[in-house]
C-alpha positions, 0 to 999 in steps of 0.5 A: 500500500502506498502512502498516497493510497492509504487513509489517514483520518482524524475524527473529531466533533461534538460529544455523543456522535460515536467518534470512538465507536466508529474508530473501533468499528473501522479497526475491527471491520476494515483493518484500520489502526485506531488511536483513541486520544481520550485513552490515557496511554495514548494521550500521554504519548501524544502529549510527550511529543506530538510531532513524533507521535504523528510522524510515527503514525504516518510512518506506519504506512497503514490505514489509520483513524485517530479519534479525539474530542479535544478541547477547542478552547485549548490552544495546545490541543488545536495546534495538535489538530492542525499538525494532524491536518498538515501531516495529510490527515483528513480532518472529519468533524462529526455533527448533525442530529444534536438531540441524538448526540445528547441521547448517546452521550447520556447512555454512556453515563461516564461523565455528568451531562453538564460536560456535554453542554460545556463542550458544546458551548466551547465549540460554539464560542471558539468557532472552531469548526470555522477555523479548522475547516473540516469535512462535516459529517452527520453520523446519524441517519434520519431516525437518529440512529448511527449510520451503518459503518460501511456507509459512513466510511464510504461517505468519509472517503468521498473526495 
């Protein structure tokens, strides 16, 4: 597989849109390597040396998906997102059916619901989507359910 033919994806977006779930599915169903930045071990590796972390991923020469619900009001995190973009990662922003996203967020019950609203405020306040200019993808179908994995991956891969 040549570097120009592989997929390097950075999936970010609003809470509850299935970033990590889709990353896991891309790995298990389509052979992607998945890095979940919200896992402590991965976050520590990234924080230690973002440039080297990204270079190591690129040098693997494999289809890769990185998922990260980063803090849009943290300049260091935004800088790292831009480094991924410069390194030829396709920057994907999951957004769309916000009531469905809130419902999915509530299902996790790993953090208080206020965290959803706080992140949404940060996203809107910083205008991060405008600044990053990602490809915006709605991961939900018309019924507020996650789209089939293969369909979403096909949508992401469109030029």
